[in-house]
Backbone as JSON Lines, residues from 0, in Angstrom:
{"i":0,"aa":"X","n":[-14.94,-16.39,-13.84],"ca":[-14.02,-16.77,-12.78],"c":[-13.38,-15.51,-12.2]}
{"i":1,"aa":"X","n":[-13.38,-15.39,-10.89],"ca":[-12.78,-14.25,-10.2],"c":[-11.43,-14.68,-9.66]}
{"i":2,"aa":"X","n":[-10.4,-13.9,-9.96],"ca":[-9.08,-14.2,-9.43],"c":[-8.75,-13.19,-8.35]}
{"i":3,"aa":"X","n":[-8.13,-13.65,-7.3],"ca":[-7.74,-12.77,-6.21],"c":[-6.52,-11.94,-6.63]}
{"i":4,"aa":"X","n":[-6.59,-10.69,-6.34],"ca":[-5.47,-9.8,-6.62],"c":[-4.85,-9.37,-5.29]}
{"i":5,"aa":"X","n":[-3.56,-9.63,-5.09],"ca":[-2.95,-9.23,-3.83],"c":[-2.95,-7.71,-3.7]}
{"i":6,"aa":"X","n":[-3.09,-7.25,-2.46],"ca":[-3.04,-5.83,-2.18],"c":[-2.56,-5.62,-0.76]}
{"i":7,"aa":"X","n":[-2.12,-4.45,-0.48],"ca":[-1.72,-4.08,0.87],"c":[-2.68,-3.01,1.37]}
{"i":8,"aa":"X","n":[-3.14,-3.16,2.59],"ca":[-3.97,-2.16,3.25],"c":[-3.29,-1.8,4.56]}
{"i":9,"aa":"X","n":[-3.17,-0.51,4.81],"ca":[-2.58,-0.02,6.05],"c":[-3.57,0.92,6.69]}
{"i":10,"aa":"X","n":[-3.99,0.58,7.9],"ca":[-5.01,1.36,8.59],"c":[-4.44,1.92,9.88]}
{"i":11,"aa":"X","n":[-4.69,3.22,10.13],"ca":[-4.24,3.84,11.36],"c":[-5.08,5.08,11.6]}
{"i":12,"aa":"X","n":[-5.37,5.39,12.84],"ca":[-6.17,6.56,13.17],"c":[-5.34,7.84,13.19]}
{"i":13,"aa":"X","n":[-4.02,7.73,13.21],"ca":[-3.15,8.89,13.25],"c":[-2.86,9.41,11.85]}
{"i":14,"aa":"X","n":[-3.26,10.67,11.6],"ca":[-2.98,11.29,10.29],"c":[-1.47,11.39,10.07]}
{"i":15,"aa":"X","n":[-0.71,11.61,11.14],"ca":[0.74,11.72,11.02],"c":[1.39,10.42,10.59]}
{"i":16,"aa":"X","n":[0.93,9.31,11.15],"ca":[1.45,7.99,10.78],"c":[1.11,7.69,9.33]}
{"i":17,"aa":"X","n":[-0.11,7.98,8.93],"ca":[-0.52,7.76,7.54],"c":[0.32,8.61,6.6]}
{"i":18,"aa":"X","n":[0.6,9.85,6.99],"ca":[1.43,10.73,6.16],"c":[2.83,10.15,6.0]}
{"i":19,"aa":"X","n":[3.41,9.67,7.11],"ca":[4.75,9.08,7.04],"c":[4.78,7.85,6.14]}
{"i":20,"aa":"X","n":[3.75,7.02,6.24],"ca":[3.67,5.83,5.4],"c":[3.55,6.22,3.93]}
{"i":21,"aa":"X","n":[2.7,7.19,3.64],"ca":[2.56,7.68,2.26],"c":[3.86,8.24,1.72]}
{"i":22,"aa":"X","n":[4.59,8.99,2.55],"ca":[5.87,9.54,2.13],"c":[6.88,8.43,1.85]}
{"i":23,"aa":"X","n":[6.88,7.4,2.68],"ca":[7.79,6.26,2.47],"c":[7.46,5.55,1.16]}
{"i":24,"aa":"X","n":[6.17,5.35,0.9],"ca":[5.76,4.72,-0.35],"c":[6.19,5.57,-1.54]}
{"i":25,"aa":"X","n":[6.04,6.88,-1.44],"ca":[6.47,7.77,-2.51],"c":[7.97,7.62,-2.77]}
{"i":26,"aa":"X","n":[8.75,7.55,-1.72],"ca":[10.21,7.4,-1.88],"c":[10.59,6.09,-2.56]}
{"i":27,"aa":"X","n":[9.77,5.06,-2.32],"ca":[10.02,3.76,-2.94],"c":[9.46,3.66,-4.35]}
{"i":28,"aa":"X","n":[8.69,4.67,-4.76],"ca":[8.08,4.65,-6.08],"c":[6.86,3.75,-6.15]}
{"i":29,"aa":"X","n":[6.16,3.6,-5.02],"ca":[4.98,2.74,-4.94],"c":[3.72,3.59,-5.04]}
{"i":30,"aa":"X","n":[2.88,3.31,-6.02],"ca":[1.62,4.04,-6.18],"c":[0.66,3.63,-5.07]}
{"i":31,"aa":"X","n":[-0.01,4.6,-4.47],"ca":[-0.93,4.33,-3.38],"c":[-2.06,5.34,-3.43]}
{"i":32,"aa":"X","n":[-3.11,5.07,-2.63],"ca":[-4.21,6.02,-2.5],"c":[-4.89,5.78,-1.16]}
{"i":33,"aa":"X","n":[-5.63,6.79,-0.73],"ca":[-6.46,6.62,0.47],"c":[-7.68,5.82,0.07]}
{"i":34,"aa":"X","n":[-7.86,4.69,0.73],"ca":[-9.02,3.84,0.51],"c":[-10.2,4.37,1.33]}
{"i":35,"aa":"X","n":[-9.89,4.83,2.52],"ca":[-10.81,5.47,3.46],"c":[-10.02,6.59,4.12]}
{"i":36,"aa":"X","n":[-10.66,7.37,4.96],"ca":[-9.93,8.49,5.57],"c":[-8.77,8.02,6.44]}
{"i":37,"aa":"X","n":[-8.84,6.78,6.94],"ca":[-7.81,6.27,7.83],"c":[-7.14,5.0,7.29]}
{"i":38,"aa":"X","n":[-7.17,4.82,5.97],"ca":[-6.62,3.6,5.37],"c":[-5.97,3.9,4.02]}
{"i":39,"aa":"X","n":[-4.74,3.42,3.87],"ca":[-4.01,3.55,2.61],"c":[-4.0,2.2,1.92]}
{"i":40,"aa":"X","n":[-4.25,2.24,0.62],"ca":[-4.31,1.02,-0.19],"c":[-3.21,1.04,-1.25]}
{"i":41,"aa":"X","n":[-2.53,-0.09,-1.38],"ca":[-1.6,-0.33,-2.49],"c":[-2.19,-1.52,-3.22]}
{"i":42,"aa":"X","n":[-2.77,-1.27,-4.4],"ca":[-3.52,-2.34,-5.07],"c":[-3.13,-2.55,-6.53]}
{"i":43,"aa":"X","n":[-2.48,-1.58,-7.15],"ca":[-2.08,-1.79,-8.56],"c":[-1.03,-2.89,-8.62]}
{"i":44,"aa":"X","n":[-1.15,-3.73,-9.61],"ca":[-0.26,-4.9,-9.72],"c":[1.21,-4.52,-9.67]}
{"i":45,"aa":"X","n":[1.62,-3.49,-10.41],"ca":[3.02,-3.08,-10.41],"c":[3.44,-2.49,-9.06]}
{"i":46,"aa":"X","n":[2.53,-1.8,-8.39],"ca":[2.84,-1.22,-7.08],"c":[2.99,-2.32,-6.02]}
{"i":47,"aa":"X","n":[2.13,-3.34,-6.08],"ca":[2.23,-4.46,-5.15],"c":[3.55,-5.2,-5.38]}
{"i":48,"aa":"X","n":[3.91,-5.4,-6.63],"ca":[5.18,-6.08,-6.93],"c":[6.36,-5.27,-6.41]}
{"i":49,"aa":"X","n":[6.31,-3.97,-6.56],"ca":[7.38,-3.09,-6.06],"c":[7.48,-3.18,-4.54]}
{"i":50,"aa":"X","n":[6.36,-3.13,-3.84],"ca":[6.38,-3.22,-2.39],"c":[6.84,-4.61,-1.93]}
{"i":51,"aa":"X","n":[6.48,-5.63,-2.67],"ca":[6.95,-6.99,-2.36],"c":[8.48,-7.07,-2.37]}
{"i":52,"aa":"X","n":[9.13,-6.27,-3.19],"ca":[10.59,-6.26,-3.24],"c":[11.19,-5.85,-1.9]}
{"i":53,"aa":"X","n":[10.46,-5.07,-1.12],"ca":[10.97,-4.55,0.15],"c":[10.49,-5.34,1.36]}
{"i":54,"aa":"X","n":[9.26,-5.83,1.33],"ca":[8.7,-6.51,2.51],"c":[8.5,-7.99,2.29]}
{"i":55,"aa":"X","n":[8.72,-8.46,1.09],"ca":[8.5,-9.87,0.78],"c":[7.09,-10.12,0.34]}
{"i":56,"aa":"X","n":[6.86,-11.12,-0.49],"ca":[5.52,-11.38,-0.99],"c":[4.57,-11.86,0.1]}
{"i":57,"aa":"X","n":[3.31,-11.55,-0.1],"ca":[2.26,-12.02,0.82],"c":[1.8,-13.4,0.36]}
{"i":58,"aa":"X","n":[1.52,-14.27,1.28],"ca":[1.04,-15.61,0.94],"c":[-0.27,-15.86,1.61]}
């Protein structure tokens, strides 16, 4: 059985916007990584829970 794991993906063509987003996640203590050259992924369970505290859970 496969269970869905919530994650956040943020995609943008601007390196500056991606940098700002990464810096904001760092300040919040949210673990993240580049999924692709133009996409940031927040996928670890504890990181998703931390981000949910600020933006609300995804449904």
